[in-house]
DSSP file (Angstrom, degrees, kcal/mol; ACC not computed):
  #  RESIDUE AA STRUCTURE BP1 BP2  ACC     N-H-->O    O-->H-N    N-H-->O    O-->H-N    TCO  KAPPA ALPHA  PHI   PSI    X-CA   Y-CA   Z-CA
    1    1 A M              0   0    0      0, 0.0     2,-0.4     0, 0.0     0, 0.0   0.000 360.0 360.0 360.0 137.8 -116.3  125.5   90.6
    2    2 A K        -     0   0    0      1,-0.0     2,-0.2     0, 0.0     0, 0.0  -0.705 360.0-130.2 -93.1 136.3 -116.5  122.4   88.5
    3    3 A K        -     0   0    0     -2,-0.4     3,-0.0     1,-0.0    -1,-0.0  -0.598  20.7-122.3 -84.5 146.1 -113.6  121.5   86.2
    4    4 A K        -     0   0    0     -2,-0.2     3,-0.1     1,-0.1    -1,-0.0  -0.703  32.8-106.0 -86.1 136.6 -114.4  120.7   82.6
    5    5 A P        -     0   0    0      0, 0.0     2,-0.2     0, 0.0    -1,-0.1  -0.362  40.4-108.4 -67.8 145.7 -113.2  117.3   81.5
    6    6 A L        -     0   0    0      1,-0.1     2,-0.3    -2,-0.0    -3,-0.0  -0.463  28.8-128.1 -76.3 135.8 -110.0  117.5   79.2
    7    7 A K        -     0   0    0     -2,-0.2     2,-0.2    -3,-0.1    -1,-0.1  -0.698  25.7-111.9 -85.6 142.6 -110.6  116.7   75.6
    8    8 A K        -     0   0    0     -2,-0.3    -1,-0.1     1,-0.1     3,-0.0  -0.526  27.5-127.7 -68.4 137.1 -108.3  114.1   74.1
    9    9 A K        -     0   0    0     -2,-0.2     2,-0.1     1,-0.1     3,-0.1  -0.580  31.8-102.1 -76.5 143.3 -105.9  115.4   71.5
   10   10 A P        -     0   0    0      0, 0.0    -1,-0.1     0, 0.0     2,-0.0  -0.431  45.4 -96.4 -70.1 152.0 -105.9  113.7   68.2
   11   11 A A        -     0   0    0      1,-0.1     2,-0.2    -2,-0.1     3,-0.0  -0.352  40.6-118.6 -69.0 141.8 -103.0  111.3   67.8
   12   12 A R        -     0   0    0     -3,-0.1     2,-0.3     1,-0.1    -1,-0.1  -0.553  26.7-111.6 -82.7 146.4 -100.1  112.8   65.9
   13   13 A K        -     0   0    0     -2,-0.2     2,-0.6     1,-0.1    -1,-0.1  -0.571  29.9-131.5 -79.9 140.0  -99.1  111.1   62.6
   14   14 A K        -     0   0    0     -2,-0.3    -1,-0.1    -3,-0.0     3,-0.0  -0.826  23.1-162.4 -97.9 121.2  -95.8  109.5   62.9
   15   15 A F        -     0   0    0     -2,-0.6     2,-0.1     1,-0.1     3,-0.1  -0.764  30.7 -95.2-105.4 153.3  -93.3  110.3   60.1
   16   16 A P        -     0   0    0      0, 0.0     2,-0.1     0, 0.0    -1,-0.1  -0.413  54.1 -93.5 -66.9 143.5  -90.2  108.4   59.2
   17   17 A E        -     0   0    0      1,-0.1     2,-0.4    -2,-0.1    -3,-0.0  -0.323  39.6-124.7 -61.0 125.2  -87.2  109.9   60.9
   18   18 A K        -     0   0    0     -3,-0.1    -1,-0.1    -2,-0.1    -3,-0.0  -0.624  21.5-154.2 -80.6 129.4  -85.4  112.4   58.6
   19   19 A K        -     0   0    0     -2,-0.4     2,-0.1     1,-0.0    -1,-0.0  -0.814  25.7-107.0-103.0 141.8  -81.8  111.6   58.0
   20   20 A P        -     0   0    0      0, 0.0     2,-0.2     0, 0.0    -1,-0.0  -0.433  34.8-117.0 -71.7 145.0  -79.5  114.4   57.2
   21   21 A L        -     0   0    0     -2,-0.1    13,-1.8     1,-0.0     2,-0.3  -0.568  32.0-162.6 -86.5 141.2  -78.3  114.5   53.6
   22   22 A Y  E     -A   33   0A   0     11,-0.2     2,-0.5    -2,-0.2     9,-0.1  -0.892  15.0-148.6-128.8 155.1  -74.6  114.1   52.8
   23   23 A A  E     -A   32   0A   0      9,-3.4     9,-2.7    -2,-0.3     2,-0.3  -0.990  21.4-136.0-119.6 123.9  -72.3  114.8   49.9
   24   24 A K  E     -A   31   0A   0     -2,-0.5     7,-0.2     7,-0.2     6,-0.1  -0.629  22.5-120.9 -75.7 132.1  -69.3  112.5   49.5
   25   25 A C     >  -     0   0    0      5,-2.2     4,-1.3    -2,-0.3    21,-0.1  -0.577  13.1-146.2 -68.6 130.9  -66.0  114.4   48.7
   26   26 A P  T  4 S+     0   0    0      0, 0.0    -1,-0.1     0, 0.0    20,-0.1   0.678  95.5  48.9 -74.2 -13.8  -64.8  113.1   45.4
   27   27 A E  T  4 S+     0   0    0      3,-0.1    -2,-0.0    18,-0.1    19,-0.0   0.927 132.7   6.0 -93.7 -55.3  -61.1  113.6   46.6
   28   28 A C  T  4 S-     0   0    0      2,-0.1    -4,-0.0    16,-0.0    -1,-0.0   0.635  90.4-122.2-109.1 -14.6  -61.1  111.9   50.1
   29   29 A G     <  +     0   0    0     -4,-1.3     2,-0.2     1,-0.3    -5,-0.0   0.556  54.7 156.8  82.3  10.6  -64.6  110.3   50.3
   30   30 A Y        -     0   0    0     -6,-0.1    -5,-2.2     1,-0.1     2,-0.7  -0.532  45.0-124.8 -71.2 137.7  -65.5  112.3   53.5
   31   31 A E  E     -A   24   0A   0     -7,-0.2    -7,-0.2    -2,-0.2    -1,-0.1  -0.772  35.1-173.7 -90.5 112.6  -69.2  112.6   54.0
   32   32 A N  E     -A   23   0A   0     -9,-2.7    -9,-3.4    -2,-0.7     7,-0.1  -0.838  34.2 -91.8-112.1 150.5  -70.0  116.2   54.3
   33   33 A P  E >   -A   22   0A   0      0, 0.0     3,-2.1     0, 0.0   -11,-0.2  -0.217  42.2-116.0 -57.2 148.1  -73.4  117.9   55.1
   34   34 A I  T 3  S+     0   0    0    -13,-1.8   -12,-0.1     1,-0.3    14,-0.1   0.753 111.5  59.2 -62.7 -26.4  -75.2  118.7   51.8
   35   35 A N  T 3  S+     0   0    0    -14,-0.2    -1,-0.3     2,-0.0     2,-0.2   0.433  82.9 104.2 -85.1   4.3  -75.0  122.6   52.4
   36   36 A Q    <   -     0   0    0     -3,-2.1     3,-0.1     1,-0.1    -4,-0.1  -0.618  50.8-166.2 -85.4 146.3  -71.1  122.7   52.5
   37   37 A I  S    S+     0   0    0     -2,-0.2     9,-3.3     1,-0.1     2,-0.3   0.719  76.2  41.3 -95.4 -41.0  -69.3  124.0   49.5
   38   38 A Y  B    S-B   45   0B   0      7,-0.2     7,-0.2   -13,-0.0     2,-0.2  -0.816  94.7-100.8-114.0 154.6  -65.8  122.7   50.6
   39   39 A C     >  -     0   0    0      5,-2.4     4,-1.4    -2,-0.3    -8,-0.1  -0.476  20.9-144.8 -71.1 137.4  -64.9  119.4   52.2
   40   40 A G  T  4 S+     0   0    0     -2,-0.2    -1,-0.1     2,-0.2    -9,-0.0   0.506  96.7  46.8 -81.5  -2.8  -64.4  119.6   56.0
   41   41 A Q  T  4 S+     0   0    0      3,-0.1    -1,-0.1   -11,-0.1    -2,-0.0   0.790 133.1   5.8-101.2 -50.9  -61.7  117.0   55.8
   42   42 A C  T  4 S-     0   0    0      2,-0.1    -2,-0.2   -12,-0.1    -3,-0.0   0.386  89.7-121.6-126.2   9.5  -59.5  118.0   52.9
   43   43 A A     <  +     0   0    0     -4,-1.4     2,-0.2     1,-0.2    -3,-0.1   0.710  58.2 151.3  67.1  19.5  -60.9  121.4   51.8
   44   44 A N        -     0   0    0      1,-0.1    -5,-2.4    -6,-0.1    -1,-0.2  -0.585  53.6 -99.8 -81.5 148.6  -61.6  120.2   48.2
   45   45 A L  B     -B   38   0B   0     -7,-0.2     2,-0.7    -2,-0.2    -7,-0.2  -0.468  33.5-143.8 -62.3 130.9  -64.5  121.8   46.3
   46   46 A I        -     0   0    0     -9,-3.3     2,-0.6    -2,-0.2   -21,-0.1  -0.875  13.8-169.4-107.1 125.8  -67.5  119.8   46.3
   47   47 A I        -     0   0    0     -2,-0.7     2,-0.4     2,-0.0   -10,-0.0  -0.926  13.6-145.5-113.4 116.3  -69.7  119.8   43.3
   48   48 A L        -     0   0    0     -2,-0.6     2,-0.4   -14,-0.1   -25,-0.0  -0.624  18.2-173.0 -79.7 130.3  -73.1  118.2   43.6
   49   49 A K        -     0   0    0     -2,-0.4     2,-0.2     4,-0.0    -2,-0.0  -0.948  25.8-114.8-119.8 140.5  -74.4  116.4   40.6
   50   50 A R    >   -     0   0    0     -2,-0.4     3,-1.7     1,-0.1     0, 0.0  -0.559  23.1-131.2 -67.3 138.1  -77.8  114.9   39.9
   51   51 A Q  T 3  S+     0   0    0      1,-0.3    -1,-0.1    -2,-0.2    -2,-0.0   0.852 107.0  48.7 -61.9 -34.8  -77.7  111.2   39.5
   52   52 A D  T 3  S+     0   0    0      2,-0.1     2,-0.4    -3,-0.0    -1,-0.3   0.364  91.6 106.7 -86.7   7.3  -79.7  111.2   36.4
   53   53 A Q    <   -     0   0    0     -3,-1.7    -4,-0.0     1,-0.0     0, 0.0  -0.688  67.5-131.9 -92.2 138.1  -77.5  113.9   34.9
   54   54 A E        -     0   0    0     -2,-0.4    -4,-0.1     1,-0.1     3,-0.1  -0.543  31.0-101.6 -81.4 153.7  -75.0  113.0   32.1
   55   55 A P        -     0   0    0      0, 0.0    -1,-0.1     0, 0.0    -6,-0.0  -0.472  52.9 -90.8 -70.7 153.5  -71.4  114.3   32.5
   56   56 A P        -     0   0    0      0, 0.0     2,-0.2     0, 0.0    -3,-0.0  -0.312  43.1-133.8 -64.8 141.5  -70.8  117.4   30.2
   57   57 A S        -     0   0    0      1,-0.1     3,-0.1    -3,-0.1    -3,-0.0  -0.454  34.0 -79.5 -91.1 168.0  -69.6  116.6   26.7
   58   58 A E        -     0   0    0     -2,-0.2    -1,-0.1     1,-0.1     2,-0.1  -0.455  56.0-103.4 -66.5 137.9  -66.9  118.3   25.0
   59   59 A P        -     0   0    0      0, 0.0     2,-0.1     0, 0.0    -1,-0.1  -0.349  35.9-116.4 -64.1 138.1  -68.0  121.7   23.5
   60   60 A D    >>  -     0   0    0      1,-0.1     3,-0.5    -2,-0.1     4,-0.5  -0.468  17.9-121.6 -68.2 145.3  -68.5  121.7   19.7
   61   61 A E  H >> S+     0   0    0      1,-0.2     3,-1.0     2,-0.2     4,-0.7   0.840 110.0  59.7 -59.2 -36.2  -66.3  123.8   17.6
   62   62 A E  H >4 S+     0   0    0      1,-0.2     3,-0.8     2,-0.2    -1,-0.2   0.877 101.1  52.5 -59.8 -38.6  -69.4  125.7   16.3
   63   63 A L  H <4 S+     0   0    0     -3,-0.5    -1,-0.2     1,-0.2    -2,-0.2   0.605  94.5  70.7 -75.1 -11.6  -70.4  126.8   19.6
   64   64 A E  H << S+     0   0    0     -3,-1.0    -1,-0.2    -4,-0.5    -2,-0.2   0.754  80.6  97.9 -75.0 -25.7  -67.0  128.3   20.4
   65   65 A E  S << S-     0   0    0     -3,-0.8     3,-0.1    -4,-0.7    -3,-0.0  -0.347  90.6 -97.3 -67.7 153.5  -67.5  131.1   17.8
   66   66 A E        -     0   0    0      1,-0.1    -1,-0.1     0, 0.0    -2,-0.1  -0.382  47.1-111.1 -65.2 138.7  -68.7  134.4   19.0
   67   67 A P        -     0   0    0      0, 0.0    -1,-0.1     0, 0.0     2,-0.0  -0.396  36.3-100.2 -73.7 153.2  -72.6  134.7   18.5
   68   68 A A        -     0   0    0      1,-0.1     2,-0.8    -3,-0.1    -3,-0.0  -0.351  41.7 -95.0 -69.6 154.8  -73.9  137.0   15.9
   69   69 A D        -     0   0    0      1,-0.2    -1,-0.1    -2,-0.0     0, 0.0  -0.598  42.3-177.0 -71.9 109.5  -75.2  140.4   16.9
   70   70 A L        +     0   0    0     -2,-0.8     2,-0.3     2,-0.0    -1,-0.2   0.565  61.1  66.5 -88.2  -7.1  -79.1  139.7   17.3
   71   71 A T        -     0   0    0      2,-0.0     2,-0.5     0, 0.0    -2,-0.0  -0.852  68.7-150.4-118.4 155.2  -80.0  143.3   18.2
   72   72 A K        -     0   0    0     -2,-0.3     2,-0.4     0, 0.0    -2,-0.0  -0.979  19.2-122.1-127.0 133.2  -79.8  146.3   15.9
   73   73 A T        -     0   0    0     -2,-0.5     2,-0.6     1,-0.1    -2,-0.0  -0.576  23.2-137.4 -79.0 128.5  -79.2  149.8   17.2
   74   74 A I        -     0   0    0     -2,-0.4     2,-0.4     2,-0.0    -1,-0.1  -0.745  13.7-150.3 -87.8 126.5  -81.9  152.2   16.1
   75   75 A E        -     0   0    0     -2,-0.6     3,-0.0     3,-0.0     0, 0.0  -0.780  12.9-169.6 -90.8 134.1  -80.5  155.6   15.0
   76   76 A S        -     0   0    0     -2,-0.4    -2,-0.0     0, 0.0     0, 0.0  -0.957  32.0-101.5-122.5 142.7  -82.8  158.5   15.6
   77   77 A P        -     0   0    0      0, 0.0     2,-0.6     0, 0.0     0, 0.0  -0.356  34.4-137.6 -62.4 144.4  -82.1  161.9   14.1
   78   78 A T        -     0   0    0      2,-0.0     2,-0.4    -3,-0.0    -3,-0.0  -0.945  21.4-173.4-110.2 120.1  -80.6  164.4   16.7
   79   79 A E        -     0   0    0     -2,-0.6     2,-0.3     0, 0.0     0, 0.0  -0.908  25.2-122.2-108.0 139.0  -82.0  167.9   16.6
   80   80 A E        -     0   0    0     -2,-0.4     2,-0.4     1,-0.0    -2,-0.0  -0.645  24.3-128.7 -76.1 133.7  -80.7  170.6   18.7
   81   81 A L        -     0   0    0     -2,-0.3     2,-0.2     4,-0.1     3,-0.1  -0.684  22.9-154.0 -85.9 132.9  -83.2  172.2   21.0
   82   82 A T    >   -     0   0    0     -2,-0.4     3,-1.9     1,-0.1    -1,-0.0  -0.636  37.3 -72.8-101.4 166.0  -83.3  176.0   20.6
   83   83 A T  T 3  S+     0   0    0      1,-0.3    -1,-0.1    -2,-0.2     3,-0.1  -0.318 121.4  23.7 -57.5 134.9  -84.4  178.3   23.5
   84   84 A G  T 3  S+     0   0    0      7,-0.4     2,-0.3     1,-0.3    -1,-0.3   0.425  88.6 138.1  88.2   2.2  -88.1  178.3   24.1
   85   85 A T    <   -     0   0    0     -3,-1.9     2,-0.4     6,-0.2    -1,-0.3  -0.583  53.7-125.8 -75.9 142.7  -88.6  174.7   22.6
   86   86 A T        +     0   0    0     -2,-0.3     2,-0.4    -3,-0.1     5,-0.2  -0.745  31.0 178.5 -87.9 132.7  -90.9  172.4   24.4
   87   87 A F  B >  S-C   90   0C   0      3,-3.3     3,-2.6    -2,-0.4    -6,-0.0  -0.993  71.2 -15.2-136.5 130.6  -89.3  168.9   25.3
   88   88 A A  T 3  S-     0   0    0     -2,-0.4     3,-0.1     1,-0.3    -1,-0.1   0.844 130.0 -52.4  43.8  42.7  -91.2  166.3   27.3
   89   89 A G  T 3  S+     0   0    0      1,-0.2     2,-0.3     2,-0.0    -1,-0.3   0.614 122.0  95.5  80.1   7.3  -93.8  168.9   28.3
   90   90 A R  B <    C   87   0C   0     -3,-2.6    -3,-3.3     1,-0.1    -1,-0.2  -0.881 360.0 360.0-130.9 163.3  -91.2  171.3   29.6
   91   91 A Y              0   0    0     -2,-0.3    -7,-0.4    -5,-0.2    -6,-0.2   0.445 360.0 360.0 -88.8 360.0  -89.2  174.3   28.5
C-alpha cells in the first residue's frame, strides 16, 4: 500500500503575547487581576474607572428633588358582575 505524501499545513499567524490585565489598588498599590473586586493584599474595594472618564461632579440641588409623577393612573368604572354575566368569554 502506497502512502500519500503529507500536505504542508499553512503557517500559523503569530499574535503578540497577551499580557494579563491588572488593576492597581488605590489604597496599597498592589496589582490585582482585572476580574477581582477586592484587593488581594489589603482587601480594599477596587473600583475600575475608564481613563477618559471624568470624576463625578457634585450633584446639583435641582436633581436632589423627587421627580414629578410622569404616569397617570387610569380609573375605570367598576361594575359588579351578576350571575349569568359573561366575562372574558366565560360565565
